[in-house]
C-alpha positions as CSV (number, residue, x, y, z in Angstrom):
1,F,-104.2,-0.8,-9.2
2,F,-104.1,-3.5,-11.7
3,E,-107.4,-4.1,-13.4
4,N,-107.6,-6.8,-16.1
5,K,-106.1,-10.2,-16.8
6,L,-103.4,-11.8,-14.7
7,F,-101.9,-15.0,-15.9
8,L,-100.2,-17.5,-13.6
9,I,-98.0,-19.9,-15.5
10,T,-96.3,-22.9,-14.0
11,L,-93.9,-25.5,-15.4
12,H,-95.4,-29.0,-15.7
13,R,-93.5,-31.9,-14.2
14,Y,-93.2,-35.0,-16.4
15,K,-93.6,-38.2,-14.4
16,W,-90.5,-40.0,-15.6
17,F,-88.2,-37.3,-16.9
18,G,-86.3,-34.2,-15.9
19,P,-85.1,-32.8,-12.6
20,F,-88.6,-32.8,-11.1
21,R,-88.9,-36.6,-11.4
22,E,-88.6,-37.1,-7.6
23,Y,-91.6,-34.8,-6.9
24,L,-94.9,-36.6,-7.3
25,V,-96.8,-33.4,-6.7
26,N,-95.8,-30.0,-8.1
27,P,-96.4,-27.4,-5.3
28,S,-96.3,-24.5,-7.8
29,W,-99.2,-26.0,-9.8
30,Q,-101.2,-26.6,-6.7
31,A,-100.6,-23.0,-5.6
32,A,-101.7,-21.7,-9.0
33,Q,-104.9,-23.8,-8.8
34,G,-105.5,-22.5,-5.3
35,L,-105.0,-18.9,-6.3
36,E,-107.4,-19.3,-9.2
37,K,-110.1,-20.4,-6.8
38,V,-109.6,-17.8,-4.1
39,G,-108.7,-14.9,-6.3
40,L,-106.8,-11.7,-5.7
41,G,-109.6,-9.1,-5.8
42,E,-112.7,-8.0,-7.6
43,N,-110.8,-6.4,-10.5
44,I,-108.4,-9.1,-11.3
45,N,-109.2,-12.1,-13.5
46,I,-106.8,-15.0,-13.0
47,Y,-106.0,-17.5,-15.7
48,I,-103.6,-20.4,-15.1
49,K,-101.6,-22.5,-17.5
50,E,-99.3,-25.5,-17.2
51,V,-96.4,-25.6,-19.6
52,P,-94.2,-28.6,-20.3
53,V,-90.6,-28.9,-19.3
54,S,-89.5,-28.5,-22.9
55,Y,-87.4,-25.8,-24.5
56,I,-89.4,-26.1,-27.7
57,K,-92.9,-26.5,-26.5
58,S,-92.9,-24.0,-23.6
59,P,-92.2,-20.7,-25.4
60,Q,-93.3,-21.5,-28.9
61,V,-96.6,-23.3,-28.4
62,D,-98.1,-22.8,-24.9
63,L,-96.5,-19.7,-23.6
64,L,-96.7,-17.2,-26.4
65,T,-100.3,-18.1,-27.4
66,F,-101.3,-17.9,-23.7
67,L,-99.6,-14.5,-23.3
68,C,-101.2,-12.8,-26.3
69,D,-104.3,-12.0,-24.3
70,S,-102.6,-10.9,-21.1
71,Q,-101.3,-7.7,-19.6
72,F,-99.1,-9.2,-17.0
73,A,-97.8,-12.8,-16.4
74,I,-96.5,-14.3,-13.2
75,H,-94.6,-17.6,-13.6
76,L,-94.4,-20.1,-10.8
77,G,-91.8,-22.9,-10.4
78,I,-90.3,-25.1,-7.8
79,A,-86.8,-24.6,-6.3
80,P,-85.5,-27.8,-4.6
81,G,-83.7,-27.0,-1.4
82,S,-85.3,-23.6,-0.9
83,R,-87.1,-22.9,2.4
84,G,-88.8,-19.7,1.2
85,I,-90.2,-17.9,-1.8
86,S,-87.7,-16.5,-4.3
87,L,-88.5,-13.4,-6.3
88,E,-86.6,-13.6,-9.6
89,Q,-85.5,-10.2,-11.0
90,T,-83.7,-11.4,-14.1
91,G,-84.0,-13.8,-17.0
92,K,-80.9,-14.9,-18.9
93,N,-80.5,-15.6,-22.6
94,H,-77.4,-17.8,-22.6
95,G,-75.9,-20.9,-20.8
96,Y,-78.7,-23.4,-21.3
97,R,-76.7,-26.7,-21.4
98,D,-79.0,-29.0,-19.4
99,R,-81.2,-31.2,-21.5
100,D,-85.0,-31.1,-21.1
101,V,-87.4,-34.0,-20.7
102,C,-87.1,-34.7,-24.5
103,A,-83.3,-34.8,-24.2
104,F,-83.2,-31.6,-26.2
105,C,-80.8,-28.6,-25.7
106,P,-81.3,-25.2,-27.3
107,V,-79.1,-24.4,-30.3
108,N,-76.0,-22.5,-29.2
109,H,-77.4,-22.9,-25.6
110,C,-79.4,-19.8,-26.3
111,C,-83.0,-18.7,-25.6
112,I,-83.4,-16.1,-28.4
113,E,-80.7,-15.5,-31.0
114,G,-79.7,-11.8,-31.1
115,G,-81.5,-11.1,-27.8
116,S,-80.1,-9.2,-24.9
117,D,-77.8,-11.2,-22.6
118,R,-80.3,-10.6,-19.7
119,L,-83.6,-8.9,-19.1
120,D,-85.2,-7.6,-16.0
121,S,-88.8,-7.5,-14.9
122,I,-90.3,-4.1,-14.5
123,I,-91.1,-5.1,-10.9
124,D,-88.4,-4.0,-8.5
125,M,-87.9,-7.3,-6.8
126,R,-85.2,-6.0,-4.4
127,S,-87.4,-3.3,-2.9
128,L,-90.4,-5.7,-2.9
129,S,-88.5,-8.3,-1.0
130,K,-87.4,-5.7,1.6
131,D,-91.0,-4.6,2.1
132,L,-92.3,-8.2,2.4
133,K,-89.5,-9.1,4.9
134,Q,-90.6,-6.1,7.0
135,M,-94.1,-7.8,7.0
136,G,-92.5,-10.9,8.4
137,L,-92.6,-13.0,5.2
138,E,-89.9,-15.4,4.2
139,V,-88.9,-14.1,0.7
140,I,-85.5,-14.1,-1.1
141,Y,-84.4,-11.6,-3.7
142,S,-82.7,-13.5,-6.6
143,R,-81.0,-12.6,-9.9
144,D,-80.4,-16.2,-10.9
145,A,-83.4,-18.3,-11.9
146,G,-81.3,-21.4,-12.6
147,R,-80.4,-21.6,-16.4
148,Y,-83.0,-24.3,-17.0
149,L,-86.6,-24.2,-18.1
150,C,-87.6,-21.7,-15.4
151,D,-85.0,-19.2,-16.5
152,F,-85.6,-20.0,-20.2
153,V,-89.4,-19.5,-20.1
154,Y,-88.9,-16.3,-17.9
155,Y,-86.6,-14.8,-20.5
156,C,-89.0,-15.6,-23.3
157,S,-91.8,-13.9,-21.4
158,L,-89.7,-10.8,-20.5
159,H,-88.5,-10.5,-24.2
160,H,-91.9,-10.8,-25.8
161,D,-93.7,-8.7,-23.1
162,H,-91.1,-6.0,-22.7
163,G,-90.5,-6.8,-19.0
164,R,-94.1,-7.2,-18.0
165,A,-93.6,-10.5,-16.2
166,A,-92.4,-11.9,-13.0
167,F,-91.1,-15.3,-11.8
168,I,-91.7,-16.7,-8.3
169,H,-89.9,-19.8,-7.1
170,V,-91.6,-21.8,-4.3
171,P,-90.1,-24.6,-2.2
172,A,-90.4,-28.0,-3.7
173,S,-90.8,-29.8,-0.4
174,G,-91.2,-29.1,3.3
175,S,-93.8,-27.4,5.5
176,M,-93.9,-24.4,3.2
177,A,-94.7,-26.4,0.1
178,T,-98.4,-26.9,0.7
179,P,-101.4,-25.0,-0.8
180,E,-102.5,-24.0,2.7
181,R,-99.2,-22.2,3.3
182,L,-98.4,-21.0,-0.3
183,V,-101.7,-19.6,-1.4
184,P,-102.1,-16.9,1.2
185,L,-98.4,-16.1,1.0
186,L,-98.6,-15.7,-2.8
187,Q,-101.7,-13.6,-2.5
188,T,-99.8,-11.1,-0.4
189,V,-96.7,-11.2,-2.6
190,I,-98.6,-10.9,-5.9
191,R,-100.8,-8.0,-4.6
192,A,-97.7,-6.2,-3.5
193,M,-96.2,-6.8,-7.0
194,L,-99.2,-5.5,-8.8
195,N,-99.3,-2.4,-6.6
196,Q,-95.9,-1.4,-8.1
197,L,-97.3,-1.3,-11.6
198,E,-98.2,2.0,-13.2
199,P,-101.6,1.9,-15.1
200,S,-99.7,3.2,-18.2
201,C,-97.6,0.0,-18.3
202,L,-100.7,-2.1,-18.6
203,T,-102.6,-0.4,-21.5
204,K,-101.1,-2.6,-24.2
205,S,-101.2,-6.3,-24.6
206,I,-98.3,-8.3,-25.9
207,C,-99.9,-8.8,-29.3
208,Q,-100.3,-5.1,-29.7
209,S,-96.8,-4.3,-28.6
210,L,-95.4,-6.8,-31.2
211,K,-97.1,-5.1,-34.1
């Protein structure tokens, strides 16, 4: 079982800009704060980080610095219109045409020049979603994280950490979008995720793997 540092990273909603402007409260950030308080077990240290809805600031400033001391990262973001939790298998490198909160769009609409077209998490989200559904949980298997900041940051993380990352989309509104509902649900989902990991996959940090 996973023993060391688990990082929960959630996209920050700017008050006046971007597609999250209609949400005064970010349920994914509330859930991350709740998980940090209640924990996931004795051997797991949780650290949380908000990153801005910016193509430049998210991966280059906040994300990579934050990941250098981690062994696995789980990203949380909101999915407007969703009624359940979505487990994202894939991050995509191209197709980023929507502008961020600073009205910026990536050069060539690309995340990392020369990178693979798509990258998958080492977590088998399809089998995980089946297992969780058998437990009665509302989860959705997904291979499309949206071609905006969620997808962009996820691809960066998968690229720099060789697949040792995951992305979970949570509902943006509704009865499910509360800490009381999301925190225990995410506890179950993340524990199941970590149980998939082999200890050998967690022996090197991102910084070591990049040397």
